[in-house]
C-alpha positions as CSV (number, residue, x, y, z in Angstrom):
1,M,-14.1,18.2,170.9
2,R,-11.5,17.8,173.7
3,P,-9.5,20.8,174.7
4,V,-5.9,21.0,173.3
5,I,-2.9,22.0,175.4
6,I,0.4,22.8,173.7
7,D,2.9,22.6,176.6
8,K,6.5,23.5,177.1
9,V,6.4,25.8,174.1
10,R,7.8,29.2,173.3
11,I,4.9,31.6,172.7
12,F,5.1,34.6,170.4
13,D,1.8,36.3,171.4
14,G,1.7,38.8,168.5
15,T,4.1,41.3,170.0
16,A,6.6,39.5,172.3
17,M,8.0,36.1,173.2
18,L,6.7,34.4,176.3
19,G,7.5,31.2,178.1
20,P,8.3,28.5,177.6
21,G,4.8,28.0,178.7
22,A,1.5,26.5,177.7
23,V,-1.6,27.4,175.6
24,E,-4.9,25.8,175.9
25,F,-7.8,26.1,173.4
26,A,-11.2,24.6,173.1
27,D,-14.2,25.1,170.8
28,G,-12.2,27.3,168.5
29,V,-11.1,29.8,171.3
30,I,-8.0,30.2,173.3
31,T,-8.9,29.5,176.9
32,R,-5.6,29.8,178.8
33,V,-2.1,31.2,178.2
34,L,0.5,30.2,180.9
35,T,4.0,31.5,181.0
36,E,5.2,28.3,182.7
37,P,4.7,24.7,181.5
38,I,1.7,22.9,183.0
39,A,2.9,20.5,185.7
40,A,-0.4,19.2,186.8
41,P,-0.4,15.4,186.5
42,G,-4.0,15.1,185.5
43,A,-3.8,17.6,182.6
44,S,-3.7,14.9,179.9
45,A,-6.8,13.2,181.3
46,S,-9.1,16.0,180.2
47,A,-7.2,17.4,177.2
48,D,-5.0,16.4,174.3
49,V,-1.5,17.5,175.2
50,I,1.1,18.3,172.6
51,D,4.7,18.5,173.6
52,G,6.0,21.9,172.3
53,A,9.6,21.6,173.6
54,G,11.9,23.2,171.0
55,L,9.0,24.7,169.1
56,T,7.4,28.2,168.9
57,L,3.7,28.9,168.8
58,L,2.6,31.9,166.7
59,P,-0.8,33.5,166.0
60,G,-2.1,32.6,162.6
61,L,-0.5,34.7,160.0
62,I,-2.4,37.5,158.2
63,D,-1.5,38.5,154.7
64,A,-2.6,42.2,154.4
65,H,-2.7,42.3,150.6
66,T,-3.8,39.5,148.3
67,H,-5.9,38.8,145.3
68,V,-7.9,35.6,145.6
69,F,-9.7,35.8,142.2
70,G,-12.6,33.8,143.6
71,A,-10.5,30.6,143.9
72,E,-11.0,28.4,146.9
73,S,-7.8,26.7,146.0
74,N,-5.9,29.9,146.8
75,L,-7.3,30.1,150.3
76,E,-6.4,26.4,150.9
77,L,-2.9,27.1,149.6
78,A,-2.6,30.0,151.9
79,L,-3.7,28.0,154.9
80,A,-1.1,25.2,154.1
81,F,1.6,27.8,154.8
82,G,0.1,29.1,158.1
83,V,-1.8,32.1,156.6
84,T,-5.1,31.9,158.4
85,T,-6.5,35.2,157.1
86,E,-6.2,37.0,153.8
87,L,-7.2,40.6,153.1
88,D,-8.2,40.6,149.5
89,M,-7.7,43.9,147.7
90,F,-9.9,43.5,144.5
91,M,-12.4,40.8,143.6
92,G,-15.6,40.6,141.7
93,P,-18.3,40.1,140.7
94,P,-19.8,41.1,144.1
95,E,-21.9,38.0,144.5
96,L,-18.9,35.7,144.0
97,T,-16.9,37.8,146.6
98,Q,-19.7,37.6,149.1
99,A,-20.1,33.8,148.6
100,L,-16.4,33.2,149.0
101,C,-16.1,35.4,152.1
102,T,-19.0,33.5,153.6
103,A,-17.5,30.1,152.8
104,A,-14.1,31.1,154.1
105,G,-15.7,32.3,157.3
106,E,-17.4,28.9,157.9
107,R,-14.8,26.4,156.6
108,A,-11.8,25.4,158.7
109,D,-10.0,24.1,155.6
110,L,-9.6,27.5,154.0
111,A,-7.9,30.7,155.2
112,D,-10.5,33.3,156.3
113,M,-11.0,36.3,154.0
114,R,-12.0,39.9,154.0
115,S,-12.3,41.8,150.8
116,S,-12.6,45.3,149.3
117,G,-14.7,44.0,146.5
118,L,-14.5,46.2,143.5
119,V,-11.9,49.0,143.4
120,A,-12.3,52.7,142.8
121,S,-10.5,53.9,139.7
122,A,-10.8,56.5,137.0
123,P,-12.8,55.9,133.8
124,G,-10.4,54.4,131.2
125,G,-7.7,54.1,133.9
126,H,-6.0,51.2,135.6
127,P,-7.4,48.5,135.8
128,G,-10.7,49.5,134.2
129,H,-9.1,50.1,130.7
130,A,-9.1,46.3,130.4
131,M,-12.3,45.7,132.3
132,P,-15.1,47.8,130.7
133,L,-17.8,46.6,133.1
134,L,-15.9,47.7,136.2
135,P,-17.6,50.7,138.0
136,T,-15.5,53.8,137.9
137,V,-15.5,57.2,139.6
138,A,-15.5,60.2,137.2
139,G,-15.2,62.9,139.9
140,P,-15.9,63.9,143.5
141,D,-19.6,64.0,143.0
142,E,-19.7,60.2,142.3
143,A,-17.6,59.2,145.3
144,D,-20.4,58.9,147.8
145,A,-22.5,56.7,145.6
146,F,-19.5,54.5,144.8
147,V,-18.7,53.9,148.4
148,A,-22.3,53.3,149.3
149,A,-22.6,50.7,146.5
150,R,-19.5,48.8,147.7
151,Q,-20.7,48.8,151.3
152,A,-24.1,47.4,150.1
153,E,-22.2,44.7,148.3
154,G,-20.4,43.7,151.6
155,A,-17.0,45.4,151.1
156,H,-15.0,45.3,154.3
157,F,-12.8,48.3,153.2
158,I,-12.4,50.5,150.2
159,K,-9.5,50.1,147.7
160,I,-8.6,53.2,145.7
161,I,-6.3,53.0,142.7
162,V,-4.0,56.0,142.1
163,D,-2.0,54.9,139.1
164,D,-1.4,56.4,135.6
165,G,-0.3,53.2,134.0
166,A,3.3,54.2,133.5
167,N,4.7,51.0,135.1
168,H,2.8,49.1,132.5
169,G,4.0,51.1,129.6
170,M,0.8,53.1,129.2
171,S,-0.4,56.6,129.8
172,L,-3.8,56.3,131.5
173,P,-6.1,58.7,133.3
174,A,-5.8,58.6,137.1
175,L,-8.0,59.7,139.9
176,D,-7.3,63.3,141.0
177,R,-6.8,64.6,144.5
178,A,-10.4,65.9,144.9
179,T,-11.9,62.6,143.9
180,V,-9.6,60.5,146.2
181,T,-10.4,62.9,149.0
182,A,-14.1,62.5,148.4
183,L,-13.8,58.7,148.4
184,A,-11.8,58.8,151.7
185,D,-14.3,61.1,153.3
186,A,-17.3,59.0,152.1
187,A,-15.7,55.8,153.4
188,R,-14.9,57.5,156.8
189,R,-18.5,58.5,157.2
190,R,-19.5,54.9,156.7
191,G,-16.9,53.5,159.1
192,L,-14.8,51.9,156.3
193,L,-11.1,52.1,156.0
194,T,-9.4,53.2,152.7
195,V,-6.4,51.6,151.2
196,A,-4.7,53.4,148.3
197,H,-2.8,51.5,145.6
198,V,0.2,53.8,144.7
199,S,2.5,53.3,141.8
200,A,5.1,56.0,142.2
201,G,6.2,58.9,144.3
202,W,3.6,61.3,142.9
203,S,0.7,58.9,143.6
204,A,1.9,58.2,147.1
205,G,1.9,62.0,147.7
206,L,-1.5,62.4,146.2
207,A,-2.9,59.6,148.4
208,L,-1.3,61.1,151.5
209,D,-2.7,64.5,150.6
210,S,-6.2,63.0,150.2
211,G,-6.5,61.5,153.7
212,V,-6.5,57.8,152.9
213,D,-5.9,55.5,155.9
214,M,-3.3,53.1,154.3
215,L,-0.9,53.1,151.4
216,T,-0.1,49.9,149.6
217,H,3.1,49.4,147.5
218,L,6.0,51.8,147.5
219,P,7.9,53.7,144.8
220,L,10.7,51.9,143.0
221,E,12.2,55.0,141.4
222,A,13.3,56.6,144.6
223,A,13.1,56.1,148.4
224,L,10.5,58.1,150.3
225,D,12.1,61.3,151.6
226,D,12.2,62.3,155.2
227,A,9.4,64.9,154.9
228,F,7.0,62.3,153.4
229,V,7.9,59.8,156.1
230,S,7.5,62.3,159.0
231,R,4.1,63.4,157.7
232,T,3.0,59.7,157.3
233,A,4.0,59.1,160.9
234,D,2.4,62.3,162.2
235,E,-0.9,61.7,160.5
236,R,-0.9,58.1,161.7
237,R,-1.1,56.4,158.3
238,V,-0.3,52.8,157.8
239,A,1.9,51.2,155.1
240,I,1.6,47.8,153.4
241,P,4.8,47.8,151.3
242,T,4.3,44.5,149.4
243,L,8.0,43.9,149.2
244,A,7.6,40.4,147.8
245,M,5.8,41.8,144.8
246,L,8.1,44.8,144.4
247,E,11.2,42.5,144.5
248,A,9.7,40.3,141.8
249,S,8.8,43.3,139.7
250,A,12.1,45.3,140.0
251,P,15.1,44.6,137.8
252,E,17.3,41.9,139.3
253,T,20.9,42.8,139.9
254,P,24.0,40.4,140.1
255,S,24.7,41.6,143.6
256,R,21.2,40.7,144.9
257,P,19.4,37.6,143.6
258,R,15.7,37.6,144.2
259,T,14.7,36.2,147.6
260,G,11.3,35.2,146.4
261,R,12.6,32.9,143.7
262,S,14.5,30.9,146.3
263,L,11.3,29.5,147.7
264,A,11.1,27.2,144.7
265,A,14.2,25.3,146.0
266,D,13.4,25.5,149.8
267,P,12.8,22.0,151.1
268,R,10.5,23.4,153.8
269,I,8.3,25.0,151.1
270,V,8.5,22.8,148.0
271,P,6.7,19.7,149.3
272,Y,3.5,21.6,149.9
273,L,3.4,23.6,146.6
274,P,1.3,22.4,143.7
275,D,3.5,21.9,140.6
276,H,2.1,25.0,138.9
277,A,2.8,27.2,142.0
278,R,6.4,25.9,142.2
279,T,6.9,26.7,138.5
280,A,5.4,30.2,138.9
281,I,7.7,31.0,141.8
282,G,10.8,29.8,139.9
283,E,10.0,31.2,136.5
284,G,6.7,33.2,136.4
285,R,6.5,36.7,135.1
286,E,2.7,37.3,135.1
287,G,0.8,39.7,137.4
288,L,3.8,41.9,138.3
289,C,3.2,45.5,139.3
290,V,5.9,46.7,136.8
291,E,5.8,45.5,133.2
292,K,7.9,48.3,131.7
293,E,11.2,48.5,133.5
294,S,12.9,51.8,134.1
295,P,16.6,52.4,134.8
296,E,15.4,54.4,137.9
297,H,13.7,51.3,139.4
298,H,15.7,49.7,142.2
299,F,14.3,47.4,144.8
300,T,16.8,48.9,147.3
301,H,14.7,52.1,147.2
302,A,11.7,50.1,148.6
303,L,13.9,48.6,151.3
304,A,15.1,52.0,152.2
305,S,11.6,53.4,152.4
306,V,10.5,50.6,154.7
307,A,13.4,51.3,157.0
308,R,12.6,55.0,157.2
309,L,8.9,54.4,157.7
310,H,9.6,51.8,160.5
311,R,12.1,54.1,162.2
312,A,9.6,56.9,162.2
313,G,7.0,54.7,163.9
314,V,4.7,54.2,160.9
315,P,2.9,50.8,161.3
316,V,4.2,48.4,158.6
317,L,2.0,45.5,157.7
318,A,3.0,42.3,155.9
319,G,1.2,41.9,152.6
320,T,2.4,40.1,149.5
321,D,0.1,41.4,146.7
322,T,-0.1,37.8,145.5
323,N,-2.3,37.5,142.4
324,Y,-1.4,34.0,141.6
325,R,-3.9,31.4,140.4
326,P,-3.4,28.1,138.6
327,D,-3.7,29.6,135.2
328,R,-1.7,32.7,136.0
329,A,2.1,32.3,136.6
330,C,2.6,35.1,139.2
331,P,5.8,34.3,141.1
332,V,4.2,35.7,144.3
333,V,1.9,32.9,145.5
334,H,-0.6,32.6,148.3
335,G,0.7,31.5,151.7
336,A,4.3,30.6,150.7
337,S,5.2,34.2,149.6
338,L,4.3,35.6,153.0
339,H,7.4,33.9,154.2
340,T,9.3,35.8,151.6
341,E,7.7,39.0,152.8
342,L,8.8,38.4,156.4
343,A,12.4,37.8,155.3
344,L,12.4,41.0,153.2
345,L,10.9,43.0,156.1
346,V,13.9,41.8,158.2
347,E,16.3,42.7,155.4
348,A,14.7,46.2,155.5
349,G,15.6,46.6,159.1
350,L,12.7,45.2,161.2
351,T,13.7,42.7,163.8
352,P,12.3,39.2,163.3
353,A,9.9,39.8,166.2
354,E,8.8,43.1,164.6
355,A,8.3,41.3,161.3
356,L,6.1,38.7,163.0
357,T,4.1,41.5,164.6
358,A,3.6,42.9,161.0
359,A,2.0,39.6,160.0
360,T,-0.1,39.0,163.2
361,S,-1.3,41.6,165.7
362,A,-0.6,44.7,163.6
363,P,-2.9,43.8,160.6
364,A,-5.5,42.6,163.1
365,T,-5.4,45.9,165.0
366,H,-5.4,48.2,161.9
367,F,-8.1,46.2,160.0
368,G,-10.3,45.9,163.1
369,L,-10.0,42.1,163.4
370,S,-10.3,42.1,167.2
371,D,-10.8,38.4,167.5
372,R,-7.4,37.3,166.1
373,G,-3.8,38.2,165.6
374,V,-2.7,37.6,169.2
375,I,-2.4,34.6,171.5
376,A,-4.6,35.5,174.5
377,P,-7.6,34.1,176.2
378,G,-10.8,34.7,174.3
379,R,-9.2,35.1,170.9
380,R,-9.7,32.7,168.0
381,A,-7.5,29.6,168.1
382,D,-5.8,30.5,164.8
383,L,-2.3,29.1,165.5
384,V,0.9,28.0,163.8
385,L,3.4,25.8,165.5
386,V,7.0,26.0,164.1
387,E,10.3,24.4,164.8
388,G,13.0,26.6,166.4
389,D,12.7,30.3,167.3
390,P,11.6,32.6,164.5
391,T,12.4,35.7,166.6
392,K,16.0,34.8,166.1
393,D,15.8,33.4,162.5
394,I,12.8,34.6,160.6
395,T,13.0,31.7,158.1
396,R,11.9,29.4,160.9
397,T,8.3,30.3,160.1
398,R,8.8,28.0,157.1
399,S,9.4,25.0,159.4
400,I,5.8,24.3,160.1
401,E,4.8,21.5,162.5
402,A,1.1,22.2,162.8
403,I,-1.7,24.7,161.8
404,W,-5.0,25.3,163.5
405,R,-7.8,27.5,162.1
406,G,-10.5,28.2,164.6
407,G,-9.2,25.4,166.7
408,V,-9.4,22.8,163.9
409,R,-6.1,21.3,162.9
410,F,-5.4,21.6,159.2
411,D,-4.3,18.3,157.7
412,R,-1.2,19.5,156.0
413,E,0.0,16.0,154.9
414,A,-3.3,15.2,153.3
415,Y,-3.1,18.5,151.5
416,R,0.4,17.6,150.3
417,G,-0.8,14.3,149.0
418,R,-3.7,15.9,147.1
419,T,-1.9,18.7,145.5
420,A,1.9,18.4,145.5
421,T,4.3,15.9,144.0
């Protein structure tokens, strides 16, 4: 395969804008990054040269919280919108998870994938109350065996559920502090990160007290207070807010229409959506993190929490919590909804460049994906070429010109012809 050079292009390298310059890649790896255009007259003789004038090259996007449900079609949908890696936060059975992770690692027509596999939760709790075969953790003494079993099944990190079911109109048992602490300790001994699903202020506090590495979701009933935020920063924890899911789940107000729903009418998005995905974005109500609304729930609380966490220096990662599949009308869909997440992070106070970092180099750094997330020599050629400058207008990430996964160009138009109308 001939080397590819993208010339005269703005380069967002994962943290900052460079260029206009040039990026060369070959055999799936970035070989050169130049901060000036290539002027050598013989360059086109040995490489395929793409004119990047007026365009911006980004690292492949990383969605730090998804649910793939074993569906290859979800990983293809993700890739069609520039998401080259998904971090799956609950999937089973283990043999299916392993098989899909292997396939995603080998195939250039799917987003790559890492997964927690099965989640840790209390007996009879969320989500095990509806999944009687799901392994649970009854107390601290069972934590080590649970983590060992997940690691043996190939889990890349450990997902811990701290949720009493209240957001779903139920009162369910939840993991206590001692058990969550034991899980976090057991994972740490084995070199695995822990990600805690939190459902409210009390569960966020319990997770923080228990020493988990990352919190995913944010309370809707109130913004995180300064003491919580300061401690999160001091203890070097990481936040994955999942604003796209929280916005879809919180009550809508006349003064603030849902940003996520607007994807269903965005001409940069719609042509590449399967019909069922477009309908789910516009009308779907399945798979939300809140099924029983409370008058205390306001999406603005989540936005305020993100602003406080970011100002305090807490790493904020872009993750959607998509749990869409063709038979499940979740309005947060693979790939497309990461562009909603980016817009919401900017609404919360991140600059567009900081939001891009939250979807590229930051998740790569914090999940140990050292081969991707930045545009630099030696890194994977996971790349997205977009029109305009998304560091000035974050919605420019939706204006996709080309996508490469491991140096192989994804045929977006062929995908459109197969799946969309």
